[in-house]
C-alpha positions in Angstrom: -24.3 44.4 16.2 -25.3 46.9 13.5 -28.9 44.6 13.2 -28.7 44.9 17.3 -28.7 48.6 17.3 -31.0 49.6 14.4 -33.4 47.4 16.4 -32.8 50.1 19.4 -33.7 52.6 17.2 -29.9 53.4 16.4 -30.4 55.7 12.5 -26.9 55.4 11.5 -25.2 53.6 8.8 -23.3 50.1 8.8 -20.0 52.6 8.3 -20.3 54.0 11.4 -21.0 50.8 13.4 -18.1 49.7 11.8 -15.8 52.2 12.6 -17.4 52.2 16.1 -16.4 48.3 16.7 -12.7 48.1 14.8 -12.1 51.6 17.4 -13.4 49.0 19.9 -11.0 46.2 19.2 -8.5 48.1 19.3 -8.5 49.5 22.2 -9.3 45.7 24.1 -6.2 44.6 22.1 -3.9 47.3 23.6 -4.4 45.8 26.9 -4.7 41.9 26.3 -2.8 41.7 23.5 -0.5 38.4 24.0 3.2 39.4 23.9 5.5 36.9 22.5 9.0 35.7 23.3 12.0 34.3 21.2 12.5 31.0 21.4 16.2 30.9 23.1 17.9 27.7 23.5 21.3 26.8 24.7 23.3 23.7 22.9 22.5 20.2 23.4 19.3 21.8 25.5 16.4 21.5 23.4 15.3 18.7 20.6 11.6 19.8 19.4 9.3 17.1 17.1 5.8 16.8 15.6 4.1 15.0 12.9 2.8 16.1 9.5 0.5 13.7 7.2 2.3 12.4 4.3 1.4 11.6 1.0 -0.3 8.5 -0.5 2.3 5.8 -1.7 1.8 2.2 -2.5 1.5 -0.5 0.8 2.7 -3.9 0.7 -0.4 -5.0 -1.0 0.0 -2.2 -3.9 -2.9 -0.2 -2.7 -2.5 3.7 -1.8 -2.1 4.0 1.6 -1.5 6.8 3.8 2.0 8.1 5.4 3.3 9.8 7.9 6.6 12.3 8.3 8.3 12.5 11.7 9.8 15.9 11.8 12.4 17.1 14.7 14.6 20.3 15.1 17.2 20.7 17.3 16.3 24.1 18.2 19.8 25.7 18.5 22.1 24.7 15.3 18.4 24.2 13.2 19.6 20.7 12.5 16.1 19.0 10.7 15.5 15.3 10.9 12.7 14.4 8.7 11.6 10.2 8.4 8.8 8.7 6.6 6.7 6.5 8.6 3.5 3.8 8.0 2.0 5.5 11.4 2.4 7.2 14.0 1.9 4.5 17.1 4.0 4.1 20.1 6.6 1.7 18.3 7.5 3.9 15.5 7.9 6.9 17.6 10.2 5.2 19.7 11.8 3.5 16.3 12.4 7.7 15.2 13.3 9.2 18.6 16.0 6.2 18.2 16.5 7.0 14.6 16.9 11.3 14.8 19.5 10.8 18.4 21.8 8.7 16.3 22.0 10.7 13.3 22.6 14.0 14.8 25.0 12.4 16.9 23.9 13.0 20.7 21.0 13.3 23.1 19.6 16.9 24.0 18.8 17.5 27.9 14.8 18.2 26.7 12.6 16.8 24.1 9.8 19.3 23.4 6.4 18.0 21.7 2.9 18.1 21.4 0.4 16.4 23.5 -0.7 13.2 21.5 -2.0 10.1 22.8 2.1 8.2 22.7 3.1 11.2 25.1 0.2 12.1 27.1 -2.6 9.6 28.8 -4.3 12.6 30.0 -4.5 15.7 31.4 -5.3 16.3 35.2 -6.1 19.6 36.6 -4.4 20.7 33.8 -1.1 18.3 34.2 -0.1 16.2 31.7 0.1 12.8 32.8 3.2 10.9 30.8 2.6 7.9 29.7 5.0 4.9 30.9 6.6 3.7 27.9 7.9 7.1 27.3 9.3 8.0 30.2 11.1 4.6 30.3 12.6 5.8 26.7 13.5 8.7 28.4 15.3 7.5 31.2 17.5 5.0 28.6 18.5 7.6 26.6 19.1 10.4 29.5 16.7 13.1 28.3 13.2 14.9 29.5 10.3 14.7 27.3 7.9 17.7 27.7 5.0 18.7 26.0 4.0 21.7 25.3 0.4 24.3 26.6 -2.3 22.6 24.7 -3.7 24.9 21.8 -0.2 26.4 22.3 1.7 25.5 18.7 3.8 29.2 19.2 5.7 26.9 22.0 7.2 24.7 19.5 6.9 26.8 16.5 10.5 25.3 15.0 8.9 22.0 14.6 5.9 23.5 12.8 8.4 25.3 10.7 9.8 21.6 9.7 6.1 20.4 9.4 5.6 23.0 6.6 9.0 22.7 4.6 8.6 19.0 4.9 5.0 18.9 4.1 6.0 21.3 1.1 8.8 19.7 -0.6 7.5 16.2 -0.2 4.2 16.1 -1.1 3.2 16.0 -4.4 1.4 19.7 -5.1 0.5 21.8 -8.3 3.4 23.8 -6.7 6.0 22.0 -6.6 5.1 19.8 -9.5 6.3 16.4 -7.3 5.4 13.4 -9.1 3.7 10.5 -6.8 5.6 8.4 -5.2 5.9 5.0 -6.6 7.2 3.2 -3.6 8.2 3.5 -0.2 11.9 3.5 -0.1 11.5 6.2 -3.0 9.7 8.6 -0.2 12.7 7.6 2.2 15.1 8.9 -0.5 13.3 12.1 -0.7 13.4 12.4 2.9 17.1 12.3 2.7 16.9 14.6 0.0 15.2 17.5 1.6 17.2 17.1 4.9 20.1 17.5 3.2 18.9 20.0 1.3 17.9 22.3 4.5 21.0 21.2 6.6 23.2 22.3 3.9 22.1 25.9 3.4 22.7 29.5 5.1 19.5 29.4 8.1 17.4 33.2 7.7 18.0 33.9 11.6 21.4 32.0 12.4 23.0 33.4 8.9 25.2 30.0 9.5 24.7 26.6 7.7 22.6 24.0 10.5 25.3 21.1 9.2 28.1 23.2 10.5 26.7 24.6 13.5 25.5 20.9 14.4 29.3 20.3 14.8 29.4 22.5 17.7 26.3 21.7 19.0 27.2 17.6 19.1 30.0 18.7 22.2 27.0 19.6 24.4 24.8 16.4 23.8 24.9 13.8 26.1 25.9 9.9 24.5 23.9 7.9 23.0 23.6 4.3 24.1 24.9 1.8 22.3 21.8 -0.4 22.6 18.3 1.2 21.7 15.2 1.0 23.8 13.5 -1.6 22.1 10.7 -2.7 25.2 7.9 -2.3 22.8 9.3 -3.1 19.7 7.5 -6.9 19.7 9.7 -10.2 20.0 13.6 -10.7 18.8 14.6 -13.1 15.7 18.0 -13.4 14.1 17.5 -13.2 10.3 18.8 -16.0 8.0 20.7 -16.9 5.8 17.7 -16.8 2.9 17.3 -13.2 4.4 13.7 -14.2 5.8 12.8 -14.5 9.7 10.4 -17.0 10.8 7.5 -15.2 13.2 4.6 -17.7 13.8 5.4 -21.1 11.5 5.9 -18.3 8.4 9.0 -16.9 6.9 8.7 -13.0 6.0 11.3 -11.6 3.9 14.1 -9.1 5.0 16.0 -6.2 2.7 19.5 -7.4 2.5 22.1 -6.9 4.2 20.6 -8.0 7.4 21.4 -11.4 8.0 22.7 -13.0 11.2 21.5 -9.5 12.5 18.9 -8.9 15.6 15.9 -7.8 14.0 12.4 -6.8 16.1 8.9 -8.2 14.6 5.8 -7.5 16.3 1.8 -7.2 14.4 0.0 -4.2 13.7 -3.5 -5.1 13.1 -3.5 -7.2 9.8 0.5 -6.4 9.3 3.7 -7.7 10.6 6.5 -5.3 11.3 10.4 -6.0 10.9 12.5 -3.1 12.7 16.3 -3.5 12.5 19.0 -1.5 14.1 21.0 0.0 11.2 24.0 2.5 10.7 21.3 5.3 11.5 19.6 3.3 14.4 16.3 1.3 14.7 14.5 1.4 11.0 11.5 -0.4 9.9 13.0 -2.5 7.0 9.6 -4.1 5.8 6.3 -4.8 6.3 4.0 -7.4 5.2 0.7 -8.5 5.5 0.2 -11.9 8.0 0.0 -15.2 6.4 -0.8 -18.8 7.8 2.1 -21.4 8.1 3.1 -22.8 4.0 2.7 -20.0 2.9 5.4 -17.4 3.3 5.5 -13.8 2.4 8.3 -13.4 -0.1 8.9 -9.5 -1.4 10.8 -10.1 -4.5 12.0 -6.7 -4.1 14.4 -7.7 -1.8 16.1 -10.3 -3.4 17.6 -8.2 -6.5 20.2 -10.2 -9.0 18.3 -13.4 -8.1 18.6 -15.6 -11.0 14.5 -16.2 -11.0 13.0 -12.9 -12.0 10.2 -11.2 -10.4 7.6 -12.5 -13.0 8.4 -16.1 -12.4 10.2 -16.8 -15.4 14.1 -17.4 -15.8 16.1 -14.3 -16.2 18.0 -14.1 -19.7 21.9 -15.2 -18.7 24.0 -12.2 -19.1 27.1 -13.2 -21.3 30.5 -13.1 -19.8 33.7 -13.2 -21.8 36.4 -16.1 -20.7 38.8 -16.1 -24.0 39.9 -13.6 -26.4 37.3 -14.9 -29.0 34.5 -14.3 -26.5 36.0 -11.2 -25.6 36.6 -9.7 -29.7 33.1 -10.9 -30.5 31.1 -9.5 -27.3 33.1 -5.7 -27.9 31.6 -5.9 -31.2 28.3 -4.0 -28.9 24.9 -4.9 -27.3 23.8 -6.8 -30.4 26.1 -9.6 -29.8 25.3 -10.3 -26.6 21.7 -10.4 -27.9 22.5 -12.8 -30.9 24.8 -15.2 -28.4 21.7 -15.9 -25.6 19.2 -16.1 -28.8 21.3 -18.5 -30.2 22.2 -20.8 -27.2 18.5 -20.6 -27.0 17.5 -21.6 -30.6 20.6 -24.5 -30.6 22.0 -23.0 -33.3 25.0 -25.1 -34.9 28.5 -24.4 -34.9 28.2 -20.7 -32.9 32.1 -20.4 -32.1 32.7 -20.3 -36.0 29.7 -17.8 -37.2 31.5 -15.7 -33.6 35.0 -15.3 -35.6 33.2 -14.4 -38.9 31.2 -12.1 -37.3 34.4 -10.3 -35.9 36.1 -10.8 -39.3 33.0 -9.0 -40.8 33.2 -5.9 -38.2 36.9 -5.5 -39.1 35.8 -5.0 -43.0 31.9 -2.5 -42.9 32.9 -1.9 -39.6 31.2 -2.7 -35.8 28.3 -0.7 -35.7 26.7 -2.2 -39.0 27.6 -5.6 -37.6 26.0 -5.0 -34.2 22.9 -3.6 -35.8 22.6 -7.2 -38.1 23.5 -9.3 -34.6 20.7 -7.7 -32.9 18.2 -8.0 -36.1 19.1 -11.6 -36.5 18.7 -12.3 -32.5 15.3 -10.7 -33.1 14.2 -12.3 -36.1 15.8 -15.9 -35.1 18.0 -16.1 -37.9 21.5 -18.1 -37.2 22.1 -19.9 -40.4 25.3 -19.5 -41.9 25.6 -16.8 -44.9 22.4 -14.9 -42.6 24.5 -12.1 -41.0 25.5 -11.1 -44.7 22.5 -11.1 -45.9 21.3 -9.0 -43.2 23.7 -6.7 -43.4 23.7 -6.2 -47.5 19.6 -6.1 -46.4 20.2 -3.1 -44.0 22.4 -1.3 -46.9 19.4 -1.0 -48.9 17.6 0.5 -46.7 14.3 -2.3 -46.5 12.2 -2.8 -43.5 13.3 -4.8 -40.8 10.1 -7.0 -41.1 11.3 -8.6 -44.3 14.3 -10.6 -42.1 11.9 -13.0 -41.2 11.4 -15.8 -42.9 8.3 -18.3 -42.3 9.2 -22.1 -41.5 7.7 -24.0 -44.5 7.4 -27.2 -41.9 5.3 -25.9 -39.9 1.8 -24.2 -41.1 -1.5 -22.6 -39.4 -3.5 -23.4 -42.3 -5.9 -26.3 -41.6 -5.9 -28.9 -44.1 -8.2 -29.9 -47.3 -9.3 -33.5 -45.3 -12.2 -32.5 -43.8 -13.4 -31.5 -47.0 -12.8 -35.1 -48.9 -16.4 -36.3 -47.7 -18.0 -33.2 -49.4 -21.1 -35.0 -51.7 -20.2 -38.3 -51.1 -22.9 -40.6 -49.1 -21.9 -43.2 -46.4 -22.7 -46.6 -47.1 -26.1 -48.1 -45.8 -27.5 -44.5 -46.3 -29.5 -43.2 -48.9 
């Protein structure tokens, strides 16, 4: 503005121009300023939800992958729900909505959100054209999904605040010093922790705890349908006794606790998504890369306590006492358990008598010394008669434990000298 005035012959300074512009702006805003009204809601009337960009989490293939955070907010009680997801597609949205209404214990009259393609197909003459699947889901739960005015985030400020809180607490930054998530399950646990924190403290606006207000609001909420809306979740499968579902003649594993229950599977790009009905509603329980018949997709983390180690090697046995003598020996400590496992694997002789001898030594010199000697014997592979007492004496001199290992003279890594036997001799028939 000042440059234009100078070109027109103005001889004043830019400070004069700034003062004039400031006064003109103040006069214009005095007549055009937008007024804001606080959001007024009755119990059980409004629920607002929105999406936030989540942190990077290792995906099914182990590579870092972006996530999303579904943030919902009951307008009256200020009760918040945060759910971690892999994407923001229609199926995921329906899963989050079902989990939300079951977590809050009822269905509100209206749900307010932004104009995403999963909710609003397009705008005609400024009127939002609702997605038919969302309309069907709304009828199923007895609610109505409403979208805010475009470019008007103030109309759903509660969910915007939920998004800011979730991102501030869940995304690793230099401010909160949070560590990177090692798995999607860790992110889900962090979301539950954030919910417990914000819902268990006094809200600044109401001066009350949201979880306590939710108890009052639940009396005004509509009952949640027994069956979830599953029209867009895929095809149904029954989880077999081996914790797998079969899709396209390929077995895909599921976490524990779903054997014999119904699950929904669908293809999402190059992945298979498995959704099940948990106590908190519909939950995505597994996600696998698509495979071909004969190549099952088994996540070893879905089978905790399996006798086979995730690396493919067999797990070491866990000693369990069945007699009084075994109980007395294993009570010595972790060293005794390691000694028994290693001695059994090495084929040691007279193991029971050596266990009784260890119990007697523990009564004489102390349990701690015997336990340390048994652990050293297990690591060094020494299970002969007298080895335990020798190691106890060795520890008493504070000598290094490396001296406990005795080389087996029956085997040697040194090559023989037979290759040098013909050196200097001429073979027959040769000069």
